N, C-alpha and C positions, 0 to 999 in steps of 0.2 A: 335030363329029368330031375337031377338033384337041384338045379337052379330054380326050377318051377316049384319044387317042394319048399325050398327056403323062401322064395318069393311069397308063396301063399301063407306060410307060417308067420312071416314078418307082418303081413297085412292083417292076419287074424289077431295077433297080439296087439297091433297098433289100434285096430278097431275097438277091442275090449277096453284098452286104456283110454282112448279118446272119448268113448261114450260113458265112461265112469267119471273122468275128470272134466269133460266138456271140450277138450282140445288136446292136441299133441300127437295126432296120428303120424304126420310127416316126420316129426322129430324122432319118433320111435322107429319108423320103418326105414327111413332113408339111409342111416348108417349101415343097415343090414343089406338093403337092396344094392347099394353101390359095390358090395363085395362080389356080387354075381352078375351085375349089369353095368354097362357104361353109364356115366353120370347123366348124360342127356336122355337116354332111354328111360332111366329110372325116374327122372323128374317129370318128363312128359307123360309117361304112362300113369304116374301117380295122380294127376289132376282129376280125371274122370272117377277114379276110385274114391278120392277124398270128397268130391261133390256128392257121390251116391251115399257115402257114409254120413255126411252132414244132412242130406235129405232125410235119411232114416232118423237122425237125432232130432231134427226140427219137427218132423211129423209126430214123433213120440211125445214131444213136449209142445205141440202146436197150441194147446189151450192155455199154455203158460207164457207164450211169447209176449213181452212187454212192447207193444207196437210203437208207443210214443218214444221209447228209448231207441228202438230200431231205426226210426226216422232220423233221430239225431246222429246216430252212428253212421248212417248212410250219407248224410249231408257232409259230415266231417271227412268221410272216406273219399268223396269226390275231390275235395281239396287236397287230400293226402296223395292221391295218385299224381296230380299235377306237380305237387311239391317234390315227390319222389323222382319224377323225370328230370326236374331241374337240378336237384341235389346230386343226382347220379353223375352229372357232367361237371360238378364243381367241387365236391367234397370227397376226400379219399375214403374208399370203401372200408378199409381196415379200421380207421378211426371210428366210423359210425357203428360198425359191428361190435367193436370192443366196448364202446360207450353203452350200447344197448345191453350187452352181456353183463357188464358190471352192475348196471341199474337193476336188472332182473334178479340177480343174486342178492344184492343188498336189500331190495324191496321184499323178496321172499323171506330172507333171514329176519328182517325187522318184524314183518307181519306175523311170521310163524310163532313168535314168542309174545305177541299181543293177545289180549282177550278178544273174543269174537266181536265185541262191539267197540273196541278201542280204535279211535281214529278212522271211523268209517267215512268214506267219501259220500257226500250227499248225492242222491240219485237225481241229479239235475241234468237237463238236456245239454248244458255246456260240457259237462264231463263226458257225456256220451259222444259228443262231437269231437272232443279231444282224443278219446280212445279210437274213434273211427279214423281220425286223421293219421295217428301214428300207426294204426294197423295197416292201412293201405300204403302209407309211406314206406314202411318196412317190407310190405308185400311186394311193392314195385321194385324195391332195391334188392331184396334178398329172398323173395318168395317165402317169407317167414312172418305171417301176419297174426298169429294167434295170441302171443303174450300180451300185447297192449289191451286187448279185450278181456283177457283173463285177469289182468290187474284191475281193470274197471269193475268187473263183477265181484272180485274179492274185496276191493276197497269199499265198494258200496254195500257190502253185506247182503248181496242178492241171495234169496232162497234158491237152492240148487236147481229146481225145476225151471224157474224163470231164467236163471243163469244159462242153463243148457238150451232153453228155447231161443234166447237171444243169440248165443254163440252159434248154434246150428243155423239159424236164419241168416246171420251175417256171413258165415263161411260159405253157405250155398250161393249167395249173391256174389261174393268176391271170387269164389271158385269158378262160377260160370263165366265171369268177366275174363279171368285169366285163361280159361279154356278156349274161349272165343279167340283171344289173342294168339294162342298157340295154333289154332286151326288156320287162322288167316296168314300167319307167318310160315305155314308149311311144316311146322315141327311135328305135327301128328302124322304118323305113318301106320301102315298095316301092322308093323312089328309092335309099335307102342299100343295100338288098339288091341292086339292079341294079348299082351300082358295085362292091359286094363281089364279085359274080359275075364281073365283068370283071377285077378285080384279082387274084383267086386264081390263075388260070392263069399270069399274068405273074409273080407273086411266086414261085410254085413253080418256074417255069423258071429264074428268077434264083437261087433257093435251090439248085437242083440244080447249077448252075455253081459256086456258092460251096462246096458240099460236095465237088465234084470237085476244085476248086483246092486245098482244104485238104490233100489227099493229098501235095501237093508243098511244103507249108509246114512248115519245121522248128519245133520247140518254141520256140526263142529268138525266131524271127521272129514266131510266133503271139503270144507275150507282148507284143512291141512293137506289133503290130497292135491288140490289144485295149486297150493303154494309150493309143494314139493316138485310138481311138474314145472312150475315157473322157474324155480331155482335150477332144475336140471336143464331147462332150455337155455338159461343164462350161461351155465357152465359149458354147454356144448358150443355156444357161440364164441365164448372166450377161447376154448380149445381150438376152434377153427381159425382163430387169428394168430395162433402161435406157429 
């Protein structure tokens, strides 16, 4: 019983933070879930929960989704999946994770102390494709695809509703792709589905609070929130390499 309470609370908090910042649910939930569940069960049960959370976020901001940017991200993402499969066989995992972690921390620290308009990345389809490439590349390698897209929206100075619309739509597409792969591989079991069914109501409740709280968050504050989540993600990756 206690494990189910911890499981539900972890996803509730993760949902609130995810829909406030635009990403980060897995980063918040997984360290807690692996205390009460085997890693494989935690990872597989998480995907339906994350997909539903991002459906909620994408729907809430559906009128703000920048469709042209989404197309660019998807195109880059297709290439990133292929590259991830190739790199997985040739490059040491630890080196890749450490490089990503250091980059996220340095980027977050640098951007945190810049003005809101300093060094903004142009909202060009090229950069969307680059973000999509690295997102699915890291997703294929580590199931950790949020930070590259978060870097894209902060560097481009995206208004938070457009940023969350883009992030939600991208994560729904990538999550469904990963979920299909898990089903085909036989990783999804009745046990993982049971945990998913328990986690969905909790994460949607938390996600609803995150969306509501976002109404009272100014753009400058939102930018700092997402940069803090990026830095935290980087530190967690570096820690996992030690």
